[in-house]
Steps between C-alpha positions, in 0.01 A plus 500: 500500500788734577650427160173575320444818702851621420468406134171686457574785740164439673372372834825557692605835648785679324649657814755300699294530815180390325677213328642366824167538673343296219773235531440488876131426449576250223729317744215505753280332240764245401617414852178530698177546308553227241648229722287557808167555325580205277554281806177624659319423178657154480439387858148643509384348172734252339694305760398133487446502876411779739792613711360751753841639592578581134154645436528725805863596434448612143156652553645709784793604282258594221309715751824674599596565138155633414544740792837617365347560157196675646726726705709592197189576298374730776787730400493477120257422219719223355796321654743749346353836592223591260620317192383161380811286467638151461466466877123521472513256210705251703289517817147514355470134388588381850238723664241378247497168692439665838213269596711189441761648732247540780466876462206738475590788270256728685721469811763700312330816369805648327593172337135450399495844332822416314375152409181638345688770312763262359238236418304755301787572261421353155850353457482335842160350420640360174809363674292328768295330228810350336511132572164499679395200291813316618422534869332197652376425850735266685225239507514481119868404487597140442751324726796563269424873481472518880832319538670751272328801660585402856846359438414143591729392222753677288478539130814351353441552131415787275525870550 
């Protein structure tokens, strides 16, 4: 995303300070939002057996991260001041699954405002539709697909 933003000259601040602030929030997404919300999502909806400790651990971490995001968005319209950026693009898809992470978007008024605004952008709507026909409920997956998805066995051939 950084490469594309630099190549096009869009969606990333041009000032050094703005750029590093954007990189800071991208690292937050990469190191916290993605992994932790992904784990909450997994243990709450996909794990083959319920593990209460894991469900509680990752749901609580999701709650903390939603609070961090809500706090940030109490100060600014978008994650990087008042400009839509690659940070918003990187975080939005994770927040779109808030219910599966055990969250209520209405508990985070600033994040909810941002979520509605970003979700209303035509390009975001189009992007969220990409691959929709490829998404299947976990119950629809056959045993081999589940094994691959959950790492029960390693793929040893192909790319």
